[in-house]
C-alpha positions, 0 to 999 in steps of 0.5 A: 797062345790063347787068352782066358779072360774071366771076370777079375782075372786074366789067365794065359793059356799055352797051349796048342788047342783047334779055334774050332774047339775054342769057338765057344763062350763059357756060360760060368762067370762072364769068361769068354776065350779069345784066340791070340793074334785073330783079327779083331773087327767092327761089326756095322749092323745096317752096314748095306744101307744109307749111312751105314755102307758110307761108313763101312768104306770108310772103315775099310779105307782106314785098314779096319775088318769090317763085318756087316750086318743088314738084312736087306729090308731097306739096304742093298747088297750092292752097297757092300764094298769090302768086308765080311757080310751076313744076309741076317736079321738082328731079331733072328734067334740064331744069326746073332750067335754065328755072327759073333761066334765065328769072328772077333767083334771088337767094337759095334757101330750100329745103324740098323733101325726104322727110320721114318717120321710119317711111318711111325706115326701111322705104324708105331708098333713096327718101330717099337719092334724093329728099333727096340728089340733088335737093338736089345737083342744086339745088347745081349749078344754084346755083353755075352761075348765081352764087347765094350764099345758101340756107337750108336746112330741116333738122331735129333728127333729124340728132341722133339720141339727144340728148346733152343735153336741150334739144339744143344745136347743138354736140352730136353728130351720130348719127342714128337713121334713114335720114331723119335721115342724109340730111339731115346729109349734105346738110348736110356737103356744104354746107360744103365747097360754102361752102368751094370756092364761097362759098355761105352758107348757114343750116342750121334744126334743128327736128322738128315743125311745127304750127298753121295759118296764122292768116288760116285760108287754109291748114294742114296737109293731107298725105294720108296724114297722119302728123303727129300733131296733125292725127291727134289732131284728126281722131280729135276729127272722128270721122274715126278711131276713135281716135289711135295712140300709138307706145309707152308704155313710153319713158324718159320721164314717162308713157312716151310720146315727147316732141317740140318743136311750134312753130306753122308762122308761126313757123318761117315767120319764122325762114327769113326772118330767117335770109335777113336774116342772111345778106344782111347778111354774116353766115357761115355758121350751124347754129341749132335751133329748139325750145320748150325743153321739148316735150310728150308724145304723151299731153299732147297728147291731152289738151290737144287734148281740151281745146281741142276738146272732144271726149273723143278716144280713144287705144290704144297701138301697138307702138314705130316704128323709129327714134323716138328717146324725146326731141326737143327743141331748145334755140333760145337762139342763134337768139332771141339772136343773129337776135332770133326770138321765137315768137308762137304757143308755147303749145300750146294755142294752135297745136292751135286754130289747127289746130282 
C-alpha cells in the first residue's frame, strides 16, 4: 500500500508498485509519496560529533531508527555506534537528495555547525558559510520532502552580554561574536519557516557540554582541543605544561569567566525530550539548558585537581575576543514543561566521567 499525500488532500492508493518507482518527489503542489510500513527515521546532522554522537546513542537505545550525516571535519567515524551513516557536507548539491530519497525521514535533530567563539571572530565568513548556508540547504530539503519537526542545537551565545543571571528565554539577543550571530540568524529563519510551511521547531540554547558517555565508549575528542575540561585533563596527563586562563580581570568573584557545564548525556536526553514534545503536538518552543549558577575557569581547574589528584598548573593569558564575562542559563522552563532532570549535574562527576 502506498500513501500519496497532497496539499489539502489524502489519497489512498492500493496498488502493487516497486519502491524504486515510487521513491521520488512530485513537484506539483508540494506532493510526496510514502511507502506504507516503511520505517520512519530521525536524521541527526553532525551525528559523528561530540554532542551529536551521544544523542544518536540515546536514540538508538530508545529503539529509534537513526540516519547520521557528518562531513567528519570535526566528527569521528568511530563515534558512530549504529544507524545508517552518510559522510557528506550538507552544502553539497547532490548528497542531501540521496539522503532524503533513500530514507523516510520524519524528523531532524540539527547539530552540524562550527562552534568556536574565537575562531568565528577571526574567520567570520567560515561561520556564515557553514552555519547558515548548510542549514538553509537542509531546510530546503526538509520542506521539499514534507518533514515537519526539527530540533535545533543552538547556543546561549545568542544572548551576548546577558541582561539577567541566570539568562531567561525571554531576554534580549545581542550576540557579541559571529558564532552567536549565525546561530541567531538560523533561529530567525526557522521562525519564518514555521509561519510559511508549518515546520515546527525547538531551539535548545546552551553553552558548555562536558563529560563522556557513562559506558566509556565515546567522549570528547576535538583536534585541536579547545574546550576547557579536556584541556585541563590534558594538563593533568602531562600533555600540556599548564592551563591557560584567558583573562583574570573580568567582573566575577575570581576574575575568570563563568560558564555553565552540562553533562553531554543530559544534553542528549534534552534533545530527545524536545523531539517527543513536537511529536505530541507542541508548538515551536525555545528552551535554555543550564545548571543555574555556573563555575569559573579557576573553579574548574581547582575541582579537576581534586578529581585527578594532580597539581595542575595554570597561567594567565590575554582575554579572547568576543567572550562575555558570565554565561549562565536558567533551565526552569524545560524542567517544568518537558520534565528534564539532569542526572549528572555535579561538576566533580562531570569531570570524573571525562577523566
